[in-house]
N, C-alpha and C positions, 0 to 999 in steps of 0.2 A: 351300204352302211349308212345309218341316219346322219344327216348333217349336224344335228344338235349334239350327237355323240362325238363327232370329229372336232367340233368347236370346243366342247368341254375338255376333250383330251389335249387339244392344242393349248388351251388356256392353262391347264394343269402343268404342261411341260414347260411353258414359257413364263409361268408365274414367278416374279422376282422373289416373293417370300419363300416359295418352295426351293428355289435355287440358293437362297441365303441359308436355308436349313441344310441343304445338301453340302454346301461348301464347308459349313461349320462342322457337320458330321464327319466329312472326309478328313478335315483337319484334326479332329479328335482321334480318328482311327490312325492317322499318321503319327500323332503324339503317343498313342499306345505302342506302336512299333518302335519308336525312338526310345521310349521309357524301357521297353523290354531289352533293347540292345544295350543301353547304358547299364541296366541292371546286370546283364550277363557279363559285361566287361568288368564291372565292379566286383562281381562274385569271383571271377578268376583272380583278380588282384588280391582280394581278401584271403582267398584260399592260399595263394602263393606266399603272402605275408606270414600267415600262421605256420605254414610249412617251414619257412625260414626260422621261425621262432623255435619250432620243435627240433630243427637241425642243430641249433645252438645247444639245447639240452632237452631231452625228452621229459624231464621233470618240471620244466617251466609251466606246462599246462595246469599243474596242481595249484598254482597261484593265479595264473592268468584267466583260466576258464571260469572258476567260481566268481572272481571279481567281475569279469566281463558279463556273466549271466546276471549278477546282481544289478549292475549298471543298466543293462538292457531292460530287465524286469521293472526297475524303478522308473525309468523314463516312460516305458509303455504304460504302466498303471497310473502314473502321475499326470502325464500329458496326453497320451494317445490310447485310451482304454479300448478302442475298437480295433487296434492293430495287432493284437496278440494272435499267436497260432498261425494256421495256414493261410487264411484269407478266403478260402472257398466257402466255409460255413457262413461267414459274414455276408458274402455275396448272395448265397441262397436265402439267408434270413431277410436281406434287403428286398428280395422279390416278393416276400410275404407282407412287408410293412407298407401301409398306405399313408402313414403320416410322414410328411417331408422332413420334419425336424428329426424324428427318430431315424429315418433312413440316412440322413446326413451324418449321423454319428458313426455309421459304418462305411459310407461311401462319400468321400470328399477329397479334395486335393491335399489338405494337410495329412489325411490318413494315407493317401497314396505315397506322398513324399516320405513320411515317417516309416511306412512299411518297407520301403527300399532301404532307407538309412539304417533302421534297426536290424533288419535281416542281415545286411552287410556287417554290422557291428557284431552280431551273433556269430557269423562265420569267421570274423576276425578273432573271436574268442574260442573257436574250435567246435562250435555247435554242429551237430549232425542234422542239418536242415537243408532244404532246397529253396530255390527262387521261383519255381514254376507256380506253386499255389499262391504265393504272394502276388505274382504277376497277374493272376486272375482278378484279385481285389483291386490292384492298381488299374488294370484295364477297365473294369466295371466302374471304378471311381471316376476315371477320366471321361468316359462316355456319359455317365450320369450327370456330371457337371456340364458337359457339352449340351445335353438335353435340356437342362435347366436354363442355360444361357440362350439356347435357340428357341426356348419357349414351347417345347413339346409338352402339351398340357394333359393329354390323355394318359391314364394309368398304363394302358397296354403299350403305348409308345415308350414310356419310361421303362417298363419291363423289358421291352425289346432291346433298348439301349444297354441295360445292365447285362442281359444275356449276351448281346453282341460284344460288349467290352470284355466279358470273361472269356468268350470264345477267341477273341483276337489276342488276348493275353496268352492263352495256351499255344495258339498258332505261332505267335512271334517268339515265345520263350523256347519252344522245342523245334522251331522251324518245321512244323507239321500242320499245314492248313487243314487237311482232312480231319485230323484228330481234334482240332479246335472245334470244328462244326459238330462232330460226333459227341464230344464232351459236353457241349452246350445242350444238345438235344437229350442225351442220356442222363446226365447228372444234374444240370441246372434247371432246365425248363421242363423236362420229362414229357414234352410234347413239341410238336412243330406246327406253328401257324404261319400262314403266308406272310404276314407283316413281319413277324419275328425272323423268319428264314431269310428274307431279302435283306433286312438290315444286318443280320448276323454275317451273311456271306460277304457283303460289302466291307464290313469292318475287318473280317478275316483276310480278305484279299489285300486291302490297303496296308494293314499292319504287317502281313506276311511279306509283301513287296518291299516295305521299308526295311525290315530285318534282313531280307535277302540282299538288298542293294548295298547294305553296309557290311554285313558279315559274309556274304557270298552264299551260294546254294550248297550249303553243307548238310550232312546228316549228323544228327546229334551224337551218335555212337559210331560214326564212321561207316564204312561199307563192310557188312558181315556176310560172307558168302558160304556160311556153314552148310554142307550138304546134308540131305535127309532122305532116307529111303523108307517108305511106308511098310515095306515087307519085313524089314529088320528092326524098325524102330516104332512100330505102331503102339507099343505099350508105354513108351516114354511120355507122351503128352498126358496120358491118363494119370500116371504116377505124379508127374509134375503138377497136374491140376489138383489132385487130392492133397499133396503136401503143401503146395502154395496156398490153396484155399483154406486149409486148416490153420497154418501159421498166420496168414493174413487176417483171417477172421479173429483169431486170438489177439493179435495186435490191435485190431480195431475195437474189439470188445473191451480190452484193457483201457484204451484211451477214453472210451465212452464212460466206463466206470469211474475213471479218475476225474472226468469232468463233472460227475455227479457226487463227488465227495468220498469215493471209495479209496482206501479200505478203512472204514469205521472211524475210530478216534484219530488214527494217523491222517486220514483224509481231512478231518476237521482241523487238525493242527496245520496241515499244508495250506488250507484256505485261509486260516487266521494269520499265518506268518509267510506270506508269499515271497518275501526277499530271502528269508532263511531257506525256503524251499528251493529257490533258484540257486543259492549258494551250494546246498547239499547236492542238488542234481548236477551242477557244474563240477563239483569235486569228484562225484562218482563217475561222471563222464571222462574226466581226466585219467582216473584209474583204469577205466576200460580202454582208453586210448593208449596208455602205457602197455597194458597187456597185449593189445593188438599190434604193437609196434608202430603206432601212429597212423594206422590205416582207416580208422573209423571216423576221423574228424572230417568235417566239411560235407559236401553234397554226395560224395561217393562216385562221382562221374568218372574220374580217372581209374579207380579200381574196377568199376563195372566194365569200362571200355577195355581194360587190360584182360579181364576174364573172357570177354567175348572174342577178342582177337588172339587169345592164347599167349599173351605177352605179360611179362612181369611175374613176380612171385607173390601169391596171395595165400594166406593161411586157410586151412580147412575150417577154422572157426570164424572166419570173417563174417559170414552171413548172420550167425547168431550174435556176435559182438556188435555188428552194425545195427541190428534190430534193437538191442539194448540201448545203444548210444542214441538212436532216434527216439526211443521211448522216453529216455531221460531228458532229451532236449525239449520234447513236446510238453512233458510234465512240468518243466521249469516255468512255463507261462510266457516264454519269450516268443517273438514273431519268427516265423519260418515254416516252410512247407515240408511235406513228406513225400512228394512225387519222386524226386530224384533219389533220395535215400531209400525209398521202397524198391525202386528199380535196382539199386545196388545190392540191397538185401536179397532180392530174388536171384540176381546173378550169382551171389555168393552161395546160396543154397543149391543153385543149379550146378555149380562147379562140384559140389559134393555129390549130388545125385548122378552126375555124369559117370561116376565110377560104377554105377549099377548097370550101365548100358555100354559095354565095350564096343558094340557094333555101331553105335551112334556117335557122331562127332560131338566133342565136348561143347563146342560153340552152339550147336543146335539145342542141346539140353539146357544150356545156360539161358538162351533166349526164351525157351518155353517156360522155364521156371520163373524168369523175370516177369513174363506176362501173367503167369498163374498167381504169383504172390501179389502183384499189383492189382489184379482183378479181385483177389481175396480181400485186400485192404479197402479198396474204394467201392467194390461191388458194382462196377461198371464194365462188364466184360467186353463189350464192343469197343469202347474207348481203349481198353487195355491192349487188345491185339492190334488195333489200328495204329495207336501211338507208337508201339514198339516196332511194328512193321515199317512205319515211315522213318523211325529213328535209325534202324539198322539197314534199310534199303535192301531187304531180303524178301522177295516175294515167293520164294520156293517153300517157305514155311507157313503159308497162309492157313491151310487146313489144320496142321498141328497146333498152330497158335490159337485158332478158333476153338479147337477141342479143349486145349489146356485152359483157356479163359472161361469157357462155359462150365467145365467141370469144377474149376476153382470157385466160380460164383455160386454154384449149387452147394458145395461143401461149406463155404464161408457163411451162407445163409443159415445153415444148421447151427453154427457156432455163434454168429452175431446176426440175429434176425433183422435188425434195423441198420440201414446203410450208415457208414461213419459220418459223412458230411451232413446228412439229414439230421442225425442225432445231435451233432455238435451245433448245428444251426439254431436249434431250439434255445440254446443258452444265450443267443444274441437277440432274441425277440424282446420287445420292450417289457412285457409282463414278467419275464424271467430274469431281467437284469437287476443287479443289486446296487 
């Protein structure tokens, strides 16, 4: 090996400026993990507080939810206009923006802090939203700020940090490191470059270790050991894929149309009067919550886990009502993600589909439907089955989950040709903002 190559390599390894950047970057990834953990703890407390409110009287959400939605929508629009919705579209849009000032309106520490605070306030109001999508924007914001502080000057380095922050956010939020990497490749970057992959893997590892050190090596939905026999249940993943893809595609297409001012005059009124829209959506959500017996509020984590483990009593209409509740929450314009609610919706539909397959365990069908609906919504099939496989710790269903995810993706594309997050990201590009 040439001596000049060894000297150059040694110089790069021992360079103080490089070590300074490494330490700052590792600190940023550590901060992403800590933020995800605090977000998770806050989400659980917010969910518990609202459940206690419903326990006092199931009619209280008729007042609390509309008022809470209005407050969150006002704060969002008045002070933090880049923090509404999931957070993933903003992160994708930031990857396409070259101007630092414009990118800073979507990724910054104030946006990250407000995203956490406003999502928790939305959950405290009973919104059907999740924290996982917002954690992507939080993670991307933190590492973007870290990159600015460490003086990463090249655009590709900044892109790598944004992608890495989003991947670390998913990994820490779900405690699914592999899913974090796959999500970043499949949904955010749509490609894998050597510089991006190394940075991303480092961020995922540091953030994941941080989360694991504090919360333990847990699986998001516990351990699901639902058995599956291909000889008796081969038709189940196909049916779950078709149904999940159709419903997920319709959900995504509806959100895209709403973001573009649909339906007609009503859409124009919604855009002209955002606070009234938030109030009406909150009121309708409270009504749906009363009809559901209070099960559609929040992330849906507890209901989905109960379905997968065969515990608790969940209505046959849960999947449909949870879908409506999530749609209303997103249409209100408040911050909050759709990851966890979509998984809960899929589990609900899976519980209903399980009756069609008496020879297949109900848990297996629920998991396949969960993957199918999620894949239909986000149109990222690999992410869908990897994330659910890691969350349920069940490797016996790998092939059925793959089949369900790919079938759902194909069906969803027929209903909604453009992926949800890619379509919503356009609204956050500078030339589209109002």
